[in-house]
Every structure is written in structure tokens, then in C-alpha cells.
MIGUGU-30000 format. One line per 3 residues: number of its first residue (from 1); their letters; for each residue x negated, y negated, z negated of N, C-alpha, C, O. Coordinates in steps of 0.1 Angstrom, whole numbers. Example, Ala and Ser with C-alpha at 12.3 -4.5 7.8 and 13.67 -1.06 7.14 Angstrom:
BEGIN
1> AS> -132 57 -78 -123 45 -78 -132 33 -78 -142 33 -85 | -128 22 -71 -137 11 -71 -129 0 -79 -134 -11 -80
***
This chain:
BEGIN
1> MIA> -963 -1108 -1051 -964 -1091 -1045 -945 -1092 -1040 -939 -1081 -1041 | -943 -1095 -1039 -929 -1095 -1031 -929 -1102 -1015 -921 -1098 -1006 | -936 -1112 -1013 -939 -1119 -1004 -954 -1110 -996 -956 -1111 -984
4> DLI> -961 -1105 -1003 -971 -1095 -999 -965 -1090 -995 -964 -1090 -983 | -956 -1081 -1003 -945 -1063 -997 -940 -1066 -979 -940 -1057 -970 | -935 -1080 -978 -925 -1082 -970 -930 -1083 -958 -924 -1079 -947
7> EDG> -946 -1090 -960 -957 -1094 -950 -962 -1078 -942 -964 -1075 -930 | -962 -1070 -952 -967 -1058 -949 -958 -1048 -939 -960 -1042 -928 | -947 -1048 -947 -938 -1041 -939 -922 -1047 -937 -912 -1039 -934
10> NEA> -920 -1058 -939 -907 -1064 -935 -895 -1063 -945 -884 -1067 -943 | -901 -1058 -956 -893 -1054 -967 -898 -1048 -981 -906 -1038 -980 | -895 -1054 -995 -900 -1055 -1002 -891 -1041 -1012 -882 -1045 -1020
13> RQV> -892 -1029 -1012 -881 -1020 -1019 -887 -1019 -1033 -899 -1017 -1036 | -876 -1020 -1044 -879 -1015 -1056 -890 -1007 -1059 -899 -1013 -1066 | -892 -992 -1054 -901 -987 -1052 -915 -988 -1054 -924 -986 -1063
16> DIA> -915 -993 -1041 -931 -1002 -1043 -935 -1010 -1049 -947 -1008 -1051 | -930 -1023 -1055 -926 -1027 -1066 -937 -1023 -1084 -946 -1027 -1091 | -925 -1013 -1082 -932 -1005 -1096 -944 -1000 -1090 -954 -1003 -1097
19> ARL> -948 -994 -1081 -957 -985 -1081 -967 -996 -1079 -975 -995 -1088 | -971 -1009 -1068 -979 -1017 -1072 -982 -1025 -1085 -993 -1028 -1089 | -972 -1027 -1089 -975 -1032 -1110 -979 -1023 -1112 -991 -1024 -1114
22> GVA> -974 -1006 -1113 -979 -1002 -1122 -967 -998 -1132 -971 -990 -1141 | -955 -1001 -1132 -945 -1001 -1142 -934 -991 -1139 -933 -987 -1127 | -927 -986 -1147 -916 -976 -1142 -908 -987 -1136 -910 -999 -1138
25> QPT> -894 -980 -1126 -887 -990 -1119 -875 -995 -1130 -869 -1004 -1125 | -872 -992 -1142 -863 -1000 -1148 -870 -1011 -1151 -863 -1021 -1154 | -880 -1014 -1151 -891 -1027 -1155 -883 -1032 -1147 -873 -1039 -1149
28> VAK> -889 -1028 -1133 -889 -1044 -1118 -875 -1039 -1121 -872 -1045 -1110 | -864 -1033 -1125 -852 -1035 -1120 -852 -1045 -1125 -854 -1055 -1118 | -849 -1048 -1137 -849 -1059 -1148 -851 -1070 -1143 -842 -1079 -1143
31> MLA> -865 -1072 -1137 -872 -1085 -1137 -865 -1090 -1118 -865 -1102 -1116 | -860 -1083 -1108 -853 -1080 -1096 -842 -1089 -1106 -841 -1100 -1101 | -833 -1087 -1117 -822 -1092 -1117 -822 -1103 -1126 -812 -1110 -1128
34> RLA> -839 -1106 -1133 -838 -1119 -1136 -840 -1127 -1122 -831 -1134 -1119 | -848 -1126 -1114 -854 -1131 -1101 -837 -1136 -1095 -833 -1148 -1092 | -829 -1126 -1096 -818 -1132 -1085 -805 -1142 -1091 -795 -1148 -1087
37> SEG> -812 -1141 -1103 -799 -1148 -1114 -808 -1159 -1110 -802 -1170 -1108 | -820 -1159 -1110 -827 -1172 -1110 -827 -1181 -1095 -833 -1192 -1094 | -821 -1176 -1088 -818 -1175 -1067 -830 -1177 -1065 -832 -1189 -1062
40> LVS> -841 -1169 -1067 -856 -1168 -1063 -854 -1152 -1049 -859 -1152 -1037 | -846 -1142 -1056 -842 -1131 -1045 -834 -1127 -1041 -827 -1123 -1051 | -826 -1125 -1027 -817 -1116 -1031 -820 -1098 -1028 -831 -1094 -1027
43> RKP> -811 -1091 -1028 -807 -1076 -1031 -800 -1072 -1023 -790 -1078 -1024 | -800 -1061 -1011 -788 -1058 -1003 -790 -1040 -1009 -800 -1036 -1015 | -778 -1034 -1007 -776 -1020 -1014 -781 -1013 -999 -779 -1013 -987
46> YRG> -789 -1004 -1013 -802 -995 -999 -809 -1003 -989 -807 -1003 -977 | -817 -1010 -998 -824 -1023 -985 -831 -1021 -1000 -831 -1015 -1011 | -838 -1034 -990 -849 -1039 -1000 -849 -1056 -1005 -841 -1063 -999
49> VFL> -854 -1059 -1012 -859 -1072 -1021 -858 -1081 -1009 -856 -1074 -998 | -857 -1095 -1008 -854 -1108 -999 -864 -1118 -1008 -865 -1114 -1020 | -870 -1127 -1005 -871 -1138 -1011 -862 -1151 -1006 -867 -1155 -995
52> TDA> -853 -1158 -1011 -846 -1164 -1011 -856 -1179 -1004 -868 -1177 -1004 | -852 -1192 -999 -862 -1202 -998 -866 -1206 -1014 -877 -1202 -1017 | -862 -1208 -1019 -866 -1212 -1034 -879 -1200 -1037 -891 -1203 -1037
55> GQK> -874 -1190 -1038 -883 -1175 -1038 -895 -1176 -1030 -906 -1171 -1034 | -895 -1181 -1019 -902 -1181 -1004 -911 -1195 -1009 -921 -1199 -1003 | -906 -1202 -1021 -919 -1215 -1021 -925 -1214 -1034 -935 -1220 -1037
58> VAL> -919 -1205 -1044 -923 -1199 -1055 -938 -1192 -1049 -949 -1197 -1053 | -940 -1181 -1041 -941 -1173 -1040 -955 -1180 -1030 -964 -1171 -1030 | -959 -1192 -1023 -958 -1199 -1017 -970 -1208 -1028 -982 -1207 -1026
61> ESR> -964 -1215 -1039 -974 -1218 -1050 -979 -1203 -1058 -991 -1203 -1060 | -974 -1196 -1061 -975 -1188 -1063 -996 -1183 -1060 -1007 -1185 -1066 | -991 -1176 -1046 -1002 -1176 -1038 -1020 -1185 -1034 -1031 -1183 -1030
64> ARH> -1010 -1196 -1040 -1020 -1211 -1035 -1031 -1213 -1049 -1043 -1216 -1049 | -1020 -1208 -1059 -1025 -1207 -1074 -1036 -1195 -1076 -1046 -1197 -1083 | -1033 -1184 -1071 -1044 -1169 -1075 -1051 -1176 -1061 -1061 -1180 -1068
67> QTV> -1055 -1180 -1048 -1068 -1183 -1044 -1072 -1196 -1052 -1076 -1192 -1063 | -1072 -1207 -1052 -1079 -1214 -1059 -1086 -1212 -1074 -1096 -1219 -1078 | -1078 -1199 -1082 -1081 -1193 -1091 -1099 -1188 -1088 -1109 -1194 -1091
70> EAF> -1096 -1174 -1080 -1104 -1171 -1073 -1115 -1171 -1067 -1125 -1164 -1067 | -1108 -1188 -1058 -1127 -1189 -1054 -1131 -1200 -1067 -1143 -1203 -1065 | -1129 -1204 -1072 -1133 -1207 -1088 -1139 -1203 -1090 -1150 -1207 -1087
73> LRC> -1136 -1189 -1098 -1150 -1178 -1098 -1154 -1171 -1095 -1159 -1161 -1100 | -1153 -1175 -1081 -1165 -1171 -1066 -1175 -1179 -1069 -1186 -1175 -1071 | -1172 -1194 -1069 -1182 -1205 -1069 -1192 -1199 -1085 -1201 -1204 -1091
76> LGV> -1186 -1190 -1086 -1193 -1195 -1107 -1208 -1176 -1104 -1219 -1172 -1108 | -1200 -1173 -1096 -1203 -1166 -1091 -1202 -1148 -1096 -1209 -1138 -1097 | -1189 -1151 -1100 -1183 -1137 -1102 -1182 -1129 -1083 -1181 -1134 -1072
79> SPE> -1182 -1114 -1089 -1181 -1106 -1079 -1169 -1103 -1072 -1159 -1098 -1078 | -1170 -1105 -1058 -1150 -1106 -1051 -1144 -1096 -1057 -1133 -1100 -1059 | -1145 -1084 -1062 -1134 -1075 -1069 -1131 -1083 -1081 -1120 -1089 -1081
82> TAR> -1138 -1083 -1091 -1138 -1094 -1108 -1124 -1106 -1104 -1113 -1109 -1108 | -1130 -1110 -1095 -1128 -1123 -1092 -1115 -1121 -1090 -1107 -1127 -1098 | -1110 -1112 -1081 -1097 -1111 -1077 -1090 -1110 -1086 -1081 -1118 -1088
85> IDA> -1091 -1097 -1094 -1085 -1093 -1104 -1081 -1100 -1116 -1071 -1099 -1123 | -1094 -1109 -1120 -1093 -1117 -1132 -1084 -1126 -1126 -1078 -1133 -1134 | -1081 -1130 -1111 -1073 -1144 -1112 -1058 -1136 -1114 -1048 -1141 -1119
88> EGI> -1058 -1125 -1109 -1045 -1123 -1110 -1036 -1127 -1123 -1024 -1130 -1123 | -1048 -1127 -1138 -1039 -1128 -1153 -1040 -1147 -1151 -1029 -1153 -1151 | -1051 -1154 -1150 -1056 -1164 -1153 -1043 -1174 -1141 -1039 -1186 -1142
91> EHH> -1038 -1164 -1128 -1032 -1176 -1126 -1019 -1182 -1130 -1014 -1193 -1126 | -1014 -1171 -1139 -1002 -1174 -1142 -1001 -1181 -1161 -991 -1182 -1169 | -1021 -1185 -1163 -1017 -1195 -1178 -1023 -1207 -1178 -1024 -1215 -1187
94> VSA> -1029 -1208 -1161 -1036 -1223 -1158 -1026 -1231 -1159 -1015 -1226 -1157 | -1027 -1243 -1161 -1025 -1253 -1161 -1024 -1263 -1150 -1031 -1259 -1141 | -1016 -1277 -1145 -1018 -1280 -1129 -1033 -1285 -1131 -1042 -1284 -1122
97> ETL> -1035 -1292 -1146 -1048 -1301 -1146 -1057 -1297 -1145 -1067 -1303 -1139 | -1058 -1282 -1150 -1064 -1274 -1149 -1072 -1270 -1134 -1084 -1270 -1132 | -1060 -1268 -1126 -1061 -1261 -1114 -1068 -1269 -1106 -1076 -1265 -1098
100> EAF> -1067 -1286 -1109 -1068 -1295 -1098 -1085 -1298 -1103 -1094 -1305 -1098 | -1085 -1290 -1111 -1106 -1291 -1121 -1108 -1283 -1115 -1117 -1287 -1108 | -1104 -1269 -1110 -1110 -1260 -1102 -1111 -1265 -1086 -1122 -1262 -1081
103> RRF> -1106 -1270 -1080 -1104 -1277 -1067 -1113 -1286 -1063 -1120 -1286 -1052 | -1114 -1292 -1071 -1122 -1303 -1073 -1140 -1301 -1073 -1148 -1308 -1068 | -1142 -1289 -1081 -1159 -1284 -1082 -1156 -1272 -1074 -1161 -1262 -1078
106> IAK> -1147 -1270 -1062 -1147 -1264 -1056 -1151 -1270 -1042 -1157 -1264 -1033 | -1147 -1283 -1043 -1149 -1290 -1032 -1165 -1296 -1033 -1170 -1304 -1025 | -1169 -1292 -1042 -1187 -1299 -1045 -1193 -1294 -1041 -1201 -1298 -1033
109> KA> -1189 -1276 -1047 -1195 -1269 -1041 -1195 -1265 -1024 -1205 -1260 -1019 | -1186 -1267 -1019 -1184 -1267 -1004 -1192 -1273 -991 -1188 -1272 -980
***
């Protein structure tokens, strides 16, 4: 989400993250503090949230996972909107082994 907001407008603000996730700003503040402590984001006063190099790597991996799950669901005949929504949850729980199986299935269908 942070990477998407940065791409859309060069900056991800706490208020924008909260709005997109449909959660309260204090919830986002806690999440951002955790991400900062893990070295994935940096925060600038009166500015937004920025991904560190490590954060950018995680964002790219997360996006790839999402795209794989979404493509797999689409191959099964799931509608584009439902596949996008369902991939949001599945991508966080699917194992590397299962993701690879999804990729093989997608490659066979292509």
C-alpha cells in the first residue's frame, strides 16, 4: 500500500494509508512504528512515510505474491474484481511452495 501511494503521488501519508485500509489513524501509527523499528520505512515530520531499500524489496515481493495469486484465481475463472479482493487476503498466508504451484499452473494455462 505504501509503495502504491508513493507511486501515485510521491508520498504516503498516514491519513491516506488509514483511508485506504479503512482503519483509524492510531492503528496506522502503530503499524508504521513497527515497520520503522524493522527498518522498512522512514518517517519525516510533517511529511509522509517513505520506504527504505529493505522496505522497497518487501513491497516488490508482496506485489509479486499478490499478482501471482490474482492471476491464479483468474485462471480458475474468478471474476477480476473478486480475484483482486480475494488475493489481498490469500497473499499474506500462502506458502512459497503453493505460490510456486500457482506459477506452474498459470504457465501451463498461458
